[in-house]
N, C-alpha and C positions, 0 to 999 in steps of 0.2 A: 314379841309382843303379842296381847291377847286381842282378838278381835273385836273386843268392843272399844279399839283403838282407829278400828280402819276395816269399817263392814264393807263398803264401796269398794277397797281394793281387792278384799277377797272374792268379793264375785264377780268381779272382772276378770280376776284371774280362772275363778271358778268358768265361768264362761270359755274363754280364752283355751283354756286350758283341756278341758274333761270332759265340755258340752256333749260333745257326741263320739261317736264309735270310730275308728278306723276297723275296714273287712278285718276278714279271720287271719291268724300270720300266713297260712300259705297264697291268699291271696295279697299280700302286704307287701311279698317280694316283689311282688311287679308293677302296684300301684296303679293301675291303667286303669284309668274311671275320665269321663266326655262330665265338661261343668255345665248341667244344666238345671239347677235348683236356683242359681241364681243369677243376679246381672247388674249391670252399672245402673244406676239408680235407685239400689233398693237403697232403704233406711231402716234399721229395728231401735228400739229405745226403750229403758227396760226401767222401772223404780227399783229400789233395795231398800228392804224394809230390816230393822235389827230387833230383837226380842231378848229381854231377862224380865225371870220370873213371868208375870202375865200383860206385860206391857208391849204395842209393837207399836214404832215410829218408824218414820219415811227417812232415810238420811241420804240419801244420794241417787243419781241418776245414771246407766251407763248406754252408751251409745255406738252402734256399728255399722257402719256406711257400704258400700261397695263405687266406685267410679272407675275409669278408664284413664293410663297416664303414659307416657314415653319414656324410658328408663334406659338410660346407655344405648340410648337408638334403638330400644325395641319396643313394641306396644307391650305393655302391662294391663293385669287387673291389681288395681289398688286396693286394700283393704285397709280401714281404720276402726279401731277400736279405740275407746274414750272413756274412762270414768271419773266422773268429779261429784265431791261430796255438796249437799246444799248452806249454803250461806248461815244457816243455825247451827251448823255442825264445825264449819270454818275455824271458829275460837279455840274450839278442842280438838279435832285434828282435819286438818285440811289435808284434802287429796284431787289432785290433778295427774291424772292418768292416761300416757297415749301410747298406743299398740298400733305398728304400721307394716306393712306385707306388701313387697311386687311380686306379683307371681303369676305365672302364664297364666293366659285368658282359659285356656282348655284344661290342660292337666292340672295347675291350682299349684303345681310347685314352687315353692318360693325363691327368687333370685335376691331375695335383700329384705331385710328386716329391722325396725327400730324400736327399742322400748326407751321411752323416756316418761321416765314416773316421779311425783313429789307428792310426799307421804309425811305431813307433820315435820316441814324442815329437814328432812331427809332425804335428797337425790340421787336414781340408779341412771343410768345410762348404758343401754346395750345397742350394740348396730354388728350384725350378721351381714354378710357377704358369704352365697353360696356361689360354689364351683360344681356345676353339675357331672363335670367329663372324670374331675380329678376324686368328687365325692367329698371334699373338704369343705370347711366355712370356714373362713375368717374371724374371730371375733375381736372387737374392739370395746372395753367396758371402763368404768369410773364410778365412783361411788365417792358422796360425801366424806372428807377428810380420808380419801385414799387415792392414793396415785393411779393414773390411767395406764389399763395392763391390755396385752394382745394376747390372743390364744388362737391355733391353729386345731381344728378340731376332726377328726376325721367321723364321717356322716355313711349314709347309707343311702340308697338310690330313692328310698320312700322315706327320708324326714324331713320333717315339717315342724317350723316354727308353731309359736300357739295362738295364732291368728289365723295362716291359713288352713291348719286343719282342721279349724271348725266349720269351715265352707267346705274344703275338700271330704269331709265325711255326710255332707248333708245330700250327698250323691250316692249314697252307700244304699242297696235293695235291701231293705229290711224285710223281705218275704224269704229269706231263705233262712234265717236264722228261727230257733226256738225260744221259747222263754225257760230261761235258765242258762241261756247260753252265755259263754263270758268271750270279750272281745279286747285282744290286747289295742294299744294305742302307746304310739312312740313320738316324742316329741324333744325337738332341742332347747332347753330351757335354763337359763343361768350357765352359759358354757358346758352343759352335761347333757346326753342324751338321757331322757327321765322316759320309763315303761310304768305306766297302770292301765288298768282294765276297768270294763263299765259290763254290769248283766245287762242282757235284755229280760224285760219283766211281762212283756205283751202290749195291750192295745188298751187302753182306758178312756171314758169320755170324760170331760170337765169342762168346767164353766169359768173362766176367767171375766173379769171387771171389767166393762167397758167393750166387751167383742164377741159374749155369749158364748155359746158350747160348743165344745170342738169333738171329735176324734182325733185322741191322740196316743202315740207311740211314748210308753215308759219307760224307763230303765233308771240302775242304780249305778251309782260310780264309789268305785272302791279309792277309796282316800289313807293313804300313807303317814301313821303317826307321825307328831310334830310339833309345835308350838301353838297352831289353831284346831287341828284335830286331835282325836283320839285315835281314830283309823279305823277301820270297815266299811261297808256299804250302805251306810245311811242316809245318803242324798241322793235324794230323787229328783229327777227330769222329765218334764212334759213336752214333747215337741210332735207338730202336725202329720198326721198322717196323711199328708197328700206330696205333691211333687214336690212343696215349697222346703219340707220339714226345717219351720219354723220353730225354735225355738219357745215355746209360751210360758215355762213356770221353774222354777226350782225353789228346793225345800231341803234345808240341812240342818242339824245341829252341831255345834261348835262344841268347844271345850267351855267357854261363857255364855249360854244362851244358846239360842237360835237365829236363821239367816234364811231369808226366801227372796225371790226378784219376779216380778210378773212382767210380761209385756204391757207396754202403754199407746205405743203407737207403731204402724208398720205402712212404708211407703213403697212404691214404688216395685214391688214384689212382685217375678216374673207368671207364674202360674194363679191360676184363680182357686181360692181356699176352700178348695170341695171338702177338706175336710169340717167343717165349720157344718155345724147340726142346726135344719133351719125349720120353724114350724110349718104347717102344713093343715 
């Protein structure tokens, strides 16, 4: 299905799957980080816009929240991402997507993940339970007009789901990279380990409507050729160059038109926005 039918879903998947990098391959063998970039109470929202020919139109909103929750008698960090099409688009292609991940509050390794999406009358449910001692993920999946099926997937110590990887990689020290460096990412997606990479492009100042001007870290994302993309590194992403590492803007061409997302709301961020450029 072409992207013109589901822009909100695509941008949510972009943000969840490939928005930010994992460290280098050698470092990723240990994946030792301490979560310092986000905290319970953080909330980020984005407007999704779609363009075909010369006209841009806002088609939906994507939200991310962080909170605390008890899961199986353990205290977890609860991550939640949602994508909703605007009512004016629902008649054409209604989108109601939800992604949930329960992670270790310090390492951000996921212990449970739920994907529950509704897209134009088609429903997908995927549930992962991670066994960190055996490096196994148990999966239960169902789709419209298909019977439920279960699977057991071998994972690595550093396997993350598409939501927890976003928060994990916000804690990476970008100063160890040079412009042009490529960095691999491995996630569990649709019951398979998926590998992609991004290329660090350096730093750039950008202006965000309603927020002002920011110093940003910029990178491109390698997209696998398929029904939505031609493949290549045309997607560009900007994140704040401070301790928060907040994604501010995404631009990407697709097979039919272009898509972009920009932040419209941020609440409960853990650190001051030192990346914001103020006039003196």
